[in-house]
BATORVEX-544929 format. One line per 3 residues: number of its first residue (from 1); their letters; for each residue x negated, y, z negated of C-alpha. Coordinates in Angstrom, 1 decimal. Layout:
NUM) A) X:Y:Z  ...
// end
This chain:
1) MCI) 83.3:-29.4:117.0  84.7:-32.1:115.0  82.6:-34.9:113.7
4) RLS) 84.1:-38.1:112.7  82.3:-40.4:110.2  82.7:-44.1:109.9
7) NNT) 84.1:-45.4:106.6  80.7:-47.0:106.0  78.9:-43.6:106.5
10) LAA) 81.3:-41.7:104.3  81.1:-44.4:101.5  77.3:-44.0:101.7
13) ILA) 77.5:-40.2:101.3  79.8:-40.3:98.5  77.7:-42.8:96.8
16) AIA) 74.7:-40.6:97.2  76.7:-37.5:95.9  77.6:-39.7:92.9
19) VLS) 73.9:-40.6:92.3  72.9:-36.9:92.7  75.6:-35.8:90.3
22) ASA) 74.8:-38.4:87.7  71.1:-37.4:88.0  72.1:-33.7:87.7
25) GEK) 74.1:-34.5:84.6  71.2:-36.3:83.1  69.1:-33.3:83.6
28) IEK) 71.6:-31.0:82.0  71.9:-33.3:79.0  68.1:-33.3:78.7
31) SPL) 68.1:-29.6:78.2  71.5:-28.6:76.6  72.2:-25.0:75.7
34) YKD) 71.5:-25.5:72.0  67.9:-26.5:72.8  67.4:-23.4:74.9
37) ASQ) 65.7:-20.8:72.5  66.5:-18.0:74.9  70.2:-18.4:74.2
40) PIA) 71.8:-16.3:71.4  72.1:-18.3:68.1  75.9:-18.2:68.2
43) VRV) 75.9:-19.9:71.7  73.5:-22.5:70.6  75.7:-23.2:67.4
46) NDL) 78.8:-23.5:69.4  77.3:-25.8:72.0  75.8:-28.2:69.3
49) LGR) 78.8:-28.2:67.2  81.0:-29.2:70.2  78.6:-32.2:70.7
52) MTL) 78.8:-33.5:67.2  80.8:-36.4:65.9  82.8:-36.1:62.7
55) DEK) 80.3:-38.1:60.8  77.3:-36.1:62.0  79.0:-32.9:61.0
58) IGQ) 79.7:-34.3:57.5  76.0:-35.3:57.4  74.9:-31.7:57.7
61) TNQ) 76.7:-30.8:54.5  74.9:-33.5:52.6  71.7:-32.5:50.7
64) RSV) 69.8:-35.3:48.8  66.7:-35.6:46.8  64.1:-37.6:48.7
67) AVG) 61.0:-37.6:46.4  59.1:-40.4:48.3  55.8:-41.0:49.8
70) MHD) 55.0:-42.5:53.3  55.0:-46.1:51.8  58.7:-45.9:50.7
73) LGG) 60.2:-43.6:53.3  61.6:-46.6:55.2  64.7:-46.9:53.0
76) WVP) 65.8:-43.4:54.0  65.1:-43.8:57.8  68.7:-45.2:58.8
79) QFE) 70.2:-42.2:57.1  67.9:-39.8:58.9  68.5:-41.5:62.3
82) QGH) 72.3:-41.6:61.9  72.3:-37.8:61.0  73.8:-38.3:57.5
85) IGS) 71.5:-35.9:55.9  71.3:-32.1:56.5  68.8:-31.1:53.9
88) IMN) 66.4:-32.8:51.6  64.8:-31.8:48.3  61.5:-32.6:46.6
91) VSS) 59.3:-33.7:49.5  56.0:-32.0:48.9  53.7:-33.7:51.3
94) PQV) 53.0:-32.3:54.8  52.6:-35.9:56.1  56.0:-37.0:54.8
97) ADS) 57.7:-33.9:55.9  56.4:-34.2:59.4  57.3:-37.8:59.6
100) IQR) 60.9:-37.1:58.6  61.1:-34.2:61.1  59.8:-36.6:63.9
103) IML) 62.5:-39.1:63.0  65.1:-36.3:63.2  64.0:-34.8:66.5
106) NKS) 63.1:-38.0:68.3  65.4:-40.7:66.9  68.7:-39.1:65.8
109) RLG) 71.2:-38.6:68.5  71.2:-34.8:68.7  67.7:-34.1:67.3
112) IPV) 68.9:-31.8:64.5  66.1:-31.0:62.1  66.5:-31.3:58.3
115) LIA) 65.9:-28.3:56.0  63.3:-29.3:53.4  63.8:-27.5:50.1
118) RDV) 62.2:-27.3:46.7  62.3:-25.0:43.7  59.5:-22.5:44.3
121) IHG) 60.5:-19.7:41.8  57.4:-17.6:40.8  54.7:-19.5:42.8
124) YKT) 53.9:-22.9:44.3  50.4:-23.6:43.4  49.1:-20.1:42.5
127) IFP) 51.6:-19.2:39.8  52.6:-15.6:39.3  54.3:-14.2:36.1
130) IPL) 57.7:-15.4:35.5  60.4:-13.2:37.4  61.2:-11.4:34.2
133) GQA) 57.6:-10.5:33.9  57.4:-9.4:37.6  60.4:-7.2:36.8
136) ATF) 58.4:-5.6:34.1  56.1:-4.1:36.8  59.0:-2.1:38.2
139) NPD) 57.1:-2.6:41.4  58.9:-4.4:44.3  55.7:-4.8:46.1
142) IAR) 54.5:-7.1:43.5  57.5:-9.3:43.8  57.3:-9.2:47.7
145) KGA) 53.6:-10.2:47.6  54.4:-13.0:45.1  57.2:-14.4:47.2
148) RVA) 54.9:-14.2:50.3  52.1:-16.1:48.5  54.5:-18.7:47.4
151) ATE) 56.1:-19.2:50.7  52.6:-19.5:52.4  51.5:-22.2:49.9
154) ASS) 54.8:-24.1:50.0  55.1:-24.2:53.7  51.7:-25.9:53.9
157) DGI) 53.5:-29.0:52.4  56.4:-28.8:54.7  58.8:-26.9:52.3
160) RWT) 60.9:-24.4:54.2  63.8:-23.5:51.8  63.5:-22.3:48.2
163) FAP) 66.2:-21.7:45.5  65.2:-18.1:44.7  65.5:-15.3:43.9
166) MLD) 67.7:-15.6:40.8  69.8:-12.3:40.7  71.9:-13.0:37.6
169) IAR) 72.2:-10.0:35.4  71.1:-11.2:31.9  71.9:-9.3:28.7
172) DAR) 71.7:-12.2:26.2  68.1:-13.2:25.4  69.3:-16.5:23.9
175) WGR) 70.0:-17.6:27.5  67.0:-19.8:28.7  67.3:-18.6:32.2
178) IAE) 66.8:-15.0:31.5  63.1:-15.9:32.3  64.1:-16.7:35.9
181) GCG) 65.7:-13.3:36.7  64.9:-9.7:36.7  66.6:-8.5:33.5
184) EDP) 69.7:-6.6:32.6  69.9:-3.8:35.2  71.7:-4.2:38.5
187) YLT) 69.6:-1.6:40.4  66.2:-3.0:39.2  67.4:-6.6:40.0
190) GQM) 68.6:-5.5:43.4  65.2:-3.9:44.2  63.2:-6.8:43.1
193) GQA) 65.6:-9.3:44.5  65.5:-7.6:47.9  61.6:-7.7:47.9
196) MVE) 61.6:-11.4:46.9  64.0:-12.2:49.9  61.6:-10.3:52.3
199) GFQ) 58.5:-12.0:50.8  59.9:-15.5:51.1  61.4:-15.2:54.5
202) GGL) 58.6:-13.4:56.2  59.0:-13.4:60.1  61.6:-16.3:60.1
205) AGD) 61.9:-17.9:63.7  58.4:-18.6:64.9  56.7:-18.0:61.6
208) PTS) 55.7:-21.5:60.1  55.2:-19.8:56.6  58.8:-18.6:56.3
211) LAA) 61.0:-20.0:53.4  64.7:-19.5:53.6  65.6:-17.5:50.5
214) CAK) 68.6:-18.6:48.3  70.2:-15.8:46.3  71.4:-17.4:43.0
217) HFV) 73.5:-17.9:41.0  76.6:-16.5:42.6  78.0:-15.2:40.2
220) AYG) 78.0:-13.9:36.6  76.1:-16.9:35.3  74.0:-14.6:33.2
223) AAE) 77.1:-13.8:31.1  77.4:-17.3:29.8  79.2:-17.2:26.5
226) GGR) 77.0:-17.4:23.5  73.9:-17.3:25.7  74.3:-21.1:26.2
229) DYN) 73.5:-22.5:29.6  76.3:-23.9:31.8  78.9:-22.3:29.5
232) STF) 82.0:-20.3:30.6  82.0:-16.7:31.5  84.9:-14.2:31.2
235) VPE) 84.0:-11.3:33.5  86.8:-9.3:35.0  86.9:-8.3:38.6
238) RVL) 86.0:-4.7:38.2  82.9:-5.6:36.2  81.9:-8.4:38.7
241) RQT) 82.0:-5.7:41.4  80.2:-3.0:39.5  77.5:-5.0:37.7
244) YLP) 77.1:-8.6:38.8  77.8:-8.6:42.6  75.6:-5.6:43.8
247) PFR) 72.2:-7.5:43.6  73.7:-10.3:45.8  75.0:-7.8:48.4
250) QAI) 71.6:-6.2:48.6  69.9:-9.6:49.0  72.4:-10.4:51.9
253) DAG) 71.8:-7.0:53.4  68.1:-7.8:53.3  68.8:-11.0:55.3
256) ALT) 68.9:-13.8:52.7  70.0:-16.9:54.6  71.6:-18.9:51.7
259) IMA) 73.7:-18.4:48.6  73.9:-20.8:45.6  77.1:-21.0:43.7
262) SFN) 76.7:-20.9:40.0  77.6:-23.8:37.5  79.9:-21.6:35.4
265) DND) 83.7:-21.3:35.4  84.7:-17.7:35.3  88.0:-17.0:33.7
268) GIP) 88.8:-20.6:34.0  87.9:-21.1:37.7  84.6:-22.9:38.4
271) VSA) 82.7:-20.7:40.9  82.1:-23.8:43.2  85.9:-23.9:43.6
274) NRH) 86.5:-20.1:43.7  87.8:-19.3:47.1  88.1:-15.5:46.2
277) LLT) 84.3:-15.4:45.7  83.0:-17.8:48.2  85.3:-16.9:51.1
280) DIL) 87.3:-13.6:50.5  84.2:-11.6:49.3  81.2:-13.5:50.8
283) RGE) 82.6:-14.1:54.3  85.5:-11.7:54.5  84.2:-8.5:52.9
286) WKF) 80.5:-9.1:53.3  80.4:-11.1:56.6  77.7:-13.4:55.2
289) PGF) 76.5:-15.5:58.2  74.5:-18.2:56.2  75.7:-21.0:54.1
292) VVS) 76.6:-21.6:50.4  75.1:-24.5:48.6  76.2:-26.0:45.3
295) DCF) 73.9:-26.0:42.3  72.8:-29.5:41.4  75.7:-32.0:40.7
298) AVR) 78.0:-29.1:40.4  80.7:-30.6:42.7  80.9:-33.6:40.5
301) ELI) 81.0:-31.4:37.5  84.5:-30.0:38.4  85.6:-33.3:36.8
304) SHG) 83.9:-32.3:33.5  85.4:-28.8:33.8  88.8:-30.6:33.8
307) VAA) 90.0:-29.2:37.1  89.4:-32.2:39.5  90.6:-35.7:39.0
310) DAA) 87.9:-37.5:40.9  85.1:-37.0:43.5  87.5:-36.6:46.5
313) DAS) 89.5:-33.9:44.6  86.3:-32.2:43.7  85.1:-32.2:47.4
316) RQT) 88.5:-31.0:48.5  88.6:-28.0:46.3  85.0:-27.0:46.8
319) MNA) 84.9:-27.3:50.6  88.3:-25.5:50.9  87.0:-22.7:48.6
322) GLD) 84.0:-22.1:50.8  81.1:-24.3:49.5  79.3:-25.4:52.7
325) MEM) 76.6:-27.9:51.4  76.7:-30.1:48.4  73.5:-30.7:46.5
328) ETG) 72.6:-34.2:45.5  75.8:-36.1:44.5  76.8:-37.3:48.1
331) HYL) 80.5:-36.8:47.4  81.0:-34.9:50.7  79.4:-37.8:52.6
334) ETM) 81.6:-40.4:50.8  84.9:-38.5:50.8  85.0:-35.8:53.5
337) RGL) 86.1:-38.1:56.4  89.1:-39.4:54.4  90.0:-35.9:53.3
340) IEN) 90.1:-34.7:56.9  92.0:-37.6:58.2  94.6:-37.2:55.5
343) GHV) 94.9:-33.4:56.2  93.4:-32.3:52.7  90.7:-30.5:54.5
346) SEA) 90.8:-29.2:58.0  88.2:-30.0:60.5  88.1:-26.4:61.4
349) RLD) 86.9:-25.6:57.9  84.3:-28.4:58.1  83.2:-26.8:61.5
352) SAV) 82.8:-23.4:59.8  80.4:-25.0:57.1  78.4:-26.8:59.6
355) AAI) 78.1:-23.7:61.9  76.7:-21.7:59.0  74.1:-24.5:58.2
358) LYV) 73.1:-24.7:61.9  72.9:-21.0:62.0  70.2:-21.1:59.3
361) KFA) 68.2:-23.8:61.1  68.3:-22.0:64.3  67.4:-18.6:62.6
364) MGL) 64.3:-20.3:61.1  63.2:-21.7:64.5  63.4:-25.3:63.1
367) FED) 64.8:-26.6:66.4  61.7:-25.3:68.2  59.1:-26.5:65.6
370) PFV) 59.9:-27.8:62.3  56.3:-29.1:61.6  53.6:-28.0:59.3
373) HTP) 51.0:-25.5:60.6  49.9:-23.8:57.5  46.4:-25.1:56.5
376) QSV) 45.9:-26.6:53.0  43.2:-24.1:52.2  45.8:-21.4:51.5
379) KYS) 46.4:-23.0:48.0  44.6:-21.1:45.5  42.8:-18.9:48.0
382) AEH) 40.8:-15.9:46.7  43.4:-13.6:48.2  46.3:-15.3:46.3
385) LAA) 44.5:-15.4:43.0  43.8:-11.7:43.3  47.5:-11.0:44.0
388) AKE) 48.4:-13.2:41.0  46.0:-11.3:38.7  47.3:-7.8:39.9
391) AAL) 50.9:-9.0:39.1  49.9:-10.2:35.6  48.0:-6.8:35.0
394) QSA) 51.1:-4.8:36.0  53.6:-7.0:34.1  52.1:-6.7:30.6
397) ILL) 53.8:-4.3:28.4  52.0:-2.3:25.7  54.5:-2.1:22.8
400) KNE) 52.4:-0.6:20.2  49.0:0.9:19.9  48.5:2.4:16.4
403) NNT) 45.4:4.6:16.0  44.3:3.8:19.6  43.3:0.3:18.6
406) LPL) 43.3:-0.7:22.3  41.4:-0.8:24.4  38.7:-2.7:22.3
409) KPN) 35.5:-0.9:23.3  31.8:-2.1:22.8  30.9:1.1:21.1
412) RIN) 33.4:0.2:18.3  33.8:-3.5:18.4  30.8:-5.9:18.1
415) RIL) 32.6:-9.3:17.5  36.2:-10.4:18.3  38.0:-13.4:16.9
418) LTG) 40.5:-14.9:19.4  43.1:-17.3:17.9  46.6:-18.5:18.2
421) PLA) 48.5:-21.2:19.9  48.8:-19.3:23.3  45.2:-18.3:23.5
424) DAR) 44.0:-21.4:25.5  47.4:-22.8:26.6  46.8:-23.8:30.2
427) YDQ) 50.3:-25.2:30.9  52.3:-22.9:28.7  50.7:-19.8:30.2
430) LGT) 52.2:-20.7:33.5  55.8:-20.5:32.1  59.0:-22.3:33.1
433) WIF) 60.1:-23.7:36.4  56.8:-24.6:37.9  57.1:-28.0:39.4
436) DGE) 53.9:-27.7:41.5  51.7:-25.5:39.3  48.5:-27.2:38.1
439) KEH) 47.3:-26.3:34.7  43.7:-27.2:35.7  43.7:-24.0:37.8
442) TVT) 45.0:-21.9:34.9  42.5:-19.3:33.7  43.6:-18.8:30.0
445) LRH) 43.0:-15.8:27.8  40.3:-17.6:26.0  38.3:-18.0:29.2
448) GLD) 39.1:-14.6:30.7  38.3:-12.7:27.5  35.1:-14.8:26.8
451) ELC) 33.7:-14.0:30.3  34.6:-10.3:30.0  33.1:-10.0:26.5
454) RKK) 29.9:-11.4:27.8  29.6:-8.7:30.4  30.5:-6.1:27.8
457) GIA) 28.0:-7.3:25.3  30.7:-8.1:22.8  30.6:-11.4:20.8
460) MDF) 33.7:-13.6:20.8  34.7:-16.4:18.4  37.5:-18.8:19.2
463) VES) 39.4:-20.7:16.5  42.4:-22.7:17.6  44.3:-22.3:14.3
466) LKY) 47.6:-23.8:15.8  47.4:-26.2:18.7  50.9:-25.3:19.9
469) TRH) 53.7:-23.0:18.6  55.4:-25.7:16.5  52.2:-27.0:15.2
472) DNP) 52.2:-27.5:11.3  48.5:-26.9:10.5  47.8:-24.7:7.5
475) SGI) 44.1:-25.8:7.7  43.9:-24.3:11.1  45.2:-21.0:9.7
478) DAA) 42.6:-21.2:6.9  39.9:-21.5:9.5  41.2:-18.6:11.4
481) VTA) 41.3:-16.4:8.4  37.7:-17.4:7.3  36.4:-16.6:10.9
484) ARN) 38.4:-13.2:10.8  36.0:-12.0:8.0  33.2:-11.8:10.3
487) ADA) 35.2:-10.1:13.2  35.6:-6.3:13.9  39.0:-7.0:15.5
490) IVV) 41.4:-10.1:15.8  43.3:-11.0:18.9  46.1:-13.4:18.2
493) AVG) 48.1:-15.0:21.0  51.6:-16.2:19.9  55.0:-16.7:21.5
496) EEA) 56.8:-19.5:23.2  55.9:-22.7:24.9  57.1:-22.8:28.5
499) IFS) 59.6:-25.6:27.6  61.6:-23.0:25.4  62.9:-21.1:28.3
502) GEG) 64.3:-22.0:31.7  67.4:-24.0:32.6  69.1:-25.8:29.6
505) HCM) 66.6:-24.2:27.2  68.6:-21.7:25.2  67.8:-20.6:21.6
508) ASL) 70.1:-19.6:18.9  67.2:-17.7:17.0  64.7:-15.3:18.9
511) NLV) 62.2:-15.4:16.0  58.8:-17.0:16.4  58.8:-20.7:15.7
514) GRQ) 56.6:-22.7:13.4  53.8:-21.1:11.3  53.1:-18.4:13.9
517) SEL) 54.5:-15.6:11.5  52.4:-17.0:8.7  49.3:-16.8:11.0
520) VER) 50.0:-13.2:11.9  50.7:-12.2:8.2  47.6:-13.9:6.9
523) LSA) 45.2:-12.3:9.5  46.7:-9.0:8.8  46.1:-9.4:5.3
526) TGK) 42.3:-9.5:6.0  42.4:-5.8:6.6  41.0:-6.3:10.0
529) PVV) 43.0:-4.6:13.0  45.2:-7.4:14.5  46.1:-7.2:18.2
532) MVV) 48.9:-9.4:19.0  49.4:-10.8:22.5  52.9:-12.3:23.1
535) MAG) 53.5:-14.8:25.9  57.2:-15.7:26.1  60.1:-16.4:28.5
538) RPL) 62.3:-13.8:26.9  62.2:-10.8:24.5  61.6:-12.0:21.0
541) TIK) 62.7:-10.6:17.7  59.2:-10.0:16.3  59.6:-6.8:14.2
544) PEI) 57.8:-8.3:11.2  55.0:-9.3:13.2  54.8:-6.0:15.1
547) DRS) 54.7:-4.3:11.7  51.7:-6.3:10.7  49.8:-5.6:13.9
550) AAV) 47.8:-2.7:15.0  48.5:-3.2:18.6  51.0:-5.4:20.6
553) LYA) 50.7:-6.5:24.3  53.8:-8.4:25.6  52.8:-10.6:28.6
556) FHP) 55.9:-12.8:29.1  54.3:-15.9:30.7  51.7:-14.4:33.0
559) GTM) 50.8:-17.3:35.3  47.5:-18.8:36.7  45.5:-15.6:36.3
562) GGP) 47.0:-14.3:33.1  43.7:-14.7:31.2  41.5:-12.4:33.2
565) ALA) 44.3:-9.9:33.5  44.9:-9.7:29.8  41.1:-9.5:29.1
568) DLL) 41.0:-6.6:31.5  43.8:-4.9:29.5  42.5:-5.6:26.1
571) LGV) 38.9:-4.3:27.0  40.1:-1.3:28.9  39.1:-2.1:32.5
574) TSP) 42.5:-0.9:33.4  45.5:0.5:31.5  48.7:-1.3:30.9
577) SGK) 51.7:-0.1:32.9  54.5:-2.6:32.4  58.0:-1.6:31.1
580) TPV) 60.6:-3.6:29.4  63.1:-5.1:32.0  65.4:-5.9:29.2
583) TFP) 66.3:-4.3:25.9  64.3:-5.9:23.1  66.7:-6.6:20.2
586) LTT) 65.9:-5.9:16.6  67.7:-9.1:15.5  69.3:-12.0:17.3
589) GQV) 72.6:-10.9:15.9  72.5:-7.8:18.1  72.7:-9.7:21.3
592) PIY) 74.1:-9.2:23.9  72.4:-5.8:23.9  71.7:-3.5:26.9
595) YNH) 71.1:0.0:27.6  73.8:0.7:30.0  76.7:-0.1:27.6
598) NNT) 80.0:2.0:27.5  80.1:4.7:24.9  83.2:3.4:22.9
601) GRP) 85.8:5.6:21.3  83.6:5.8:18.1  79.9:5.7:19.2
604) ANG) 77.1:5.6:16.6  75.6:9.1:16.1  72.4:8.3:14.2
607) TEI) 73.7:9.4:10.8  74.9:5.9:9.9  74.2:4.4:6.5
610) GLD) 72.7:1.0:6.1  73.1:-1.6:3.4  70.5:0.0:1.1
613) GIP) 72.3:3.3:1.2  75.8:2.0:0.2  76.7:2.9:-3.5
616) EDA) 78.5:0.5:-5.7  82.2:0.5:-5.4  82.1:2.5:-2.2
619) GNT) 85.4:3.4:-0.7  86.6:1.7:2.6  85.9:4.8:4.7
622) FLG) 82.7:5.8:3.1  80.6:4.6:5.9  82.2:6.8:8.6
625) CTS) 83.6:4.1:10.8  81.3:4.2:13.9  80.0:1.3:16.1
628) YYL) 77.0:-0.2:14.4  75.7:-3.0:12.3  75.4:-2.4:8.5
631) DAG) 72.2:-4.5:8.4  70.6:-3.7:11.8  72.1:-0.3:12.9
634) HKP) 72.8:0.2:16.6  69.3:0.8:18.0  67.2:-2.0:19.6
637) MYP) 63.7:-2.7:18.8  62.6:-1.4:22.1  64.9:0.2:24.8
640) FGY) 65.1:-0.8:28.5  62.3:0.8:30.5  59.9:1.2:27.6
643) GLS) 56.1:0.8:27.7  53.1:2.6:26.5  49.7:2.9:28.3
646) YGY) 46.2:4.2:27.5  47.2:7.4:29.1  49.4:10.0:27.4
649) FEY) 52.3:11.2:29.6  54.2:14.5:29.1  57.2:15.4:31.1
652) SDL) 58.3:19.0:31.8  60.1:21.4:34.2  63.0:19.2:35.2
655) KLS) 64.8:21.1:38.1  67.6:20.3:40.4  68.1:21.8:43.9
658) AGE) 71.6:23.0:43.0  74.2:23.0:40.2  77.0:21.7:42.4
661) YGK) 77.1:19.2:45.3  79.7:18.0:47.8  80.3:14.2:48.0
664) DQT) 78.3:14.0:51.3  75.3:15.8:49.9  72.0:14.7:48.4
667) IKA) 70.8:15.6:44.9  67.1:16.7:44.8  65.4:16.5:41.4
670) RIT) 61.8:17.6:40.5  59.9:16.8:37.4  56.3:17.5:36.4
673) VAN) 54.4:14.6:34.8  51.0:15.1:33.2  48.5:12.5:31.9
676) NGT) 47.0:14.2:28.9  45.3:11.1:27.7  41.6:10.1:28.0
679) MDA) 42.1:7.3:30.6  43.5:7.0:34.1  46.9:5.3:33.9
682) TET) 50.2:4.6:35.8  53.6:5.8:34.6  57.0:4.5:35.9
685) VQL) 59.1:7.6:36.1  62.8:6.7:35.8  65.9:8.6:36.9
688) YVR) 69.2:7.9:35.1  72.7:9.5:35.5  75.8:9.7:33.3
691) DHV) 79.2:10.3:34.5  81.1:12.5:31.9  84.7:11.8:32.8
694) ASV) 85.9:9.1:35.1  89.1:7.0:35.7  87.6:4.1:33.6
697) TRP) 85.0:4.0:30.9  81.4:4.4:32.3  78.0:3.5:31.0
700) VKE) 76.2:6.0:28.8  73.3:5.8:31.4  72.6:4.1:34.6
703) LKQ) 69.2:3.7:36.4  69.4:5.0:39.8  65.8:5.3:41.0
706) FRR) 62.2:4.8:39.7  58.7:5.4:41.0  55.3:4.2:39.7
709) VPL) 52.9:7.2:39.6  49.2:6.7:39.2  47.7:9.7:37.3
712) RKG) 44.0:10.3:36.6  43.2:11.6:33.1  43.9:15.3:33.0
715) EKQ) 45.9:15.2:36.2  49.5:16.7:36.7  51.8:15.9:39.5
718) TIE) 55.3:17.1:40.6  57.5:14.1:41.4  60.6:14.5:43.6
721) FEL) 63.6:12.3:43.8  66.3:12.4:46.4  69.5:10.8:45.2
724) PVS) 72.6:10.6:47.6  75.8:11.6:45.9  77.3:8.4:47.4
727) ELS) 75.1:6.4:45.0  77.2:7.8:42.1  80.2:5.7:43.2
730) YIG) 81.7:3.3:40.9  84.6:0.7:40.9  87.7:2.3:39.8
733) ADL) 90.7:0.8:38.0  92.2:-0.1:41.5  89.0:-2.2:42.2
736) RPR) 88.0:0.4:45.0  84.8:2.5:45.1  85.2:6.1:44.1
739) IDS) 83.3:9.1:43.3  84.8:11.5:40.7  84.6:15.2:40.9
742) GDF) 83.3:16.8:37.7  80.2:16.9:35.5  77.3:14.5:35.5
745) TLF) 74.0:14.5:33.5  70.8:13.5:35.2  68.0:12.2:33.0
748) IGG) 64.2:11.7:34.0  61.7:10.1:31.7  59.6:7.1:30.8
751) NSE) 62.3:4.9:29.4  66.2:4.7:29.1  66.2:6.8:25.9
754) TTL) 64.9:9.8:27.5  66.6:13.0:26.6  65.1:15.3:29.2
757) SAI) 68.1:16.2:31.3  70.0:18.6:33.5  73.7:18.9:34.2
760) FSI) 75.3:19.1:37.7  78.9:19.0:39.2  80.4:17.1:42.0
763) K) 83.1:19.0:43.8
// end
């Protein structure tokens, strides 16, 4: 049957269909794919990217510092509404953070949340030891817990992205930022860095306490020439791949969402404009899905480097190299449209940058809920303070303990004198790079030791002596010396103020500054045992002061709870267990100095003659021609991995499961460790390997594994390690990983200078 419709009826139906279609379209637009959390992230990113205007895309690459309160937020509102900002820094108020996110979600065209960032490096409110101190624990769990505490506290103020961990390998203690990393060894740095990433990022999507981690500084920044910040580096490709890149690869494998490009130029190419590093390696080889952010003002600094003519040129080079987001200067926002319209940057390249940024925001669940849910009560919670104290306990390194001066026990000590510029330094004890730490919450050594002494029945006197490390106050030293006459032991706290380390804070000399050496010398002259506690952001050259002290406890900058932790160690509540995460030089002139150096063709052999042994008119070859310093030898003050305890550890019975292994097999090593001391203690057992013959020169030793082993007094344990032969690979002359057949030596002991060893072969 055929039904004929009048023109009027047909027009009415078509109109109704049009209305229904429009209504359906509106419904679709109200719930586009990118807002559907059940969709894969890639689908959501592609859908959103396809809806964005060019200006909205450029806006996502723009990060600005918006340090404002509610009263002056208005000046930024138009930029938020127009989608011109992808990330903001330095908002640390939950009310401001939530207000900004409401603007983004409800008033910007596409409702894309901003990523709120801040430098949260070794704590937010509850401050943990500086990262170099955390590395001294040789305990990734400490780093993981510290990062988790920091993330929980920072997220309570709306912060969801931190510029940490710093994974630069640092072998020059003059460099101020050595404080911010995990030392000189790629393996230790990789283990600690991975743990920090896991701690910061937590559960990610749906977890309101997650902070996106940012592995920095990519790459080789720690090799800055002369130990001077922002300086050039000259690291060849093979060394990059062998030493400086592995910790970053490990962080990415652990899920790190962002990477920060470093300030330095390497071999003449600023990293921010280095396509080989940012695109070929990060994207091509490693398949990194997150985004790369510049360091602050680094895009503009291409002009200072002398490789860019102006802001547009700098933007062109960095975007084309693979830099996705620009921190602070706004050059991308100002120049990118013109660069794309003129064909200097492709829109496809911009799309890839924006896709990576959106990926991170989706991965964190910000589109579903970017608002603050963490209660303010998490700040300085009892649990967080306990974790910070434990980190400080494990990070302190006992460098010297002559005649078992430590621990200070009530049956031997009735009165203690505490003095020195770091004894009651609320701010400096926190260390570098703590924007939000509050010194009012710091428990100093003075307060921690005084409280514990009262419990132990020991009297404690405090004399300030020097108000701060540079203080020129001879009368204060006189007062300390006078008080020392009535004491049974002296604890003197010396070192560095917090401002002496960190970004831009480099030192040409690693000696104690001011009158601190004089203070130690005069206290030592009293004949009373001197216990020197050092708080610093780097290893210092303090041999004269160590020689004048009966015991030395090196605490780096131990954070909020450093005082109670140090008191526990000094009075023997627990035993020190920290190990040096960097080599301690004998003199500044030895740096850079590190344990895993190459052997050289003429290595020092221990028979070298120093200045005092050279006779008059000695011949040119009298000294034997080996690699050492006439005035300082070749040995450091303390090697990597070194640290004493109140236990006494003996190693014996090193055995390997076989004498020869195939390249797909696993080396099994066993060692017996006994605590023959009088106190329970923890030892960090370290496994090193040396490749005897390779296609390129190889280090004299390389750390491959470590394990913290608690041992009761008198206890003996057999420790087993399993080391896959694949972990013996290195980067050959052709820049490819390889494993050589031939002989290797495996070492196990308490520091990098251990000689207990066994030889094995790879077939």
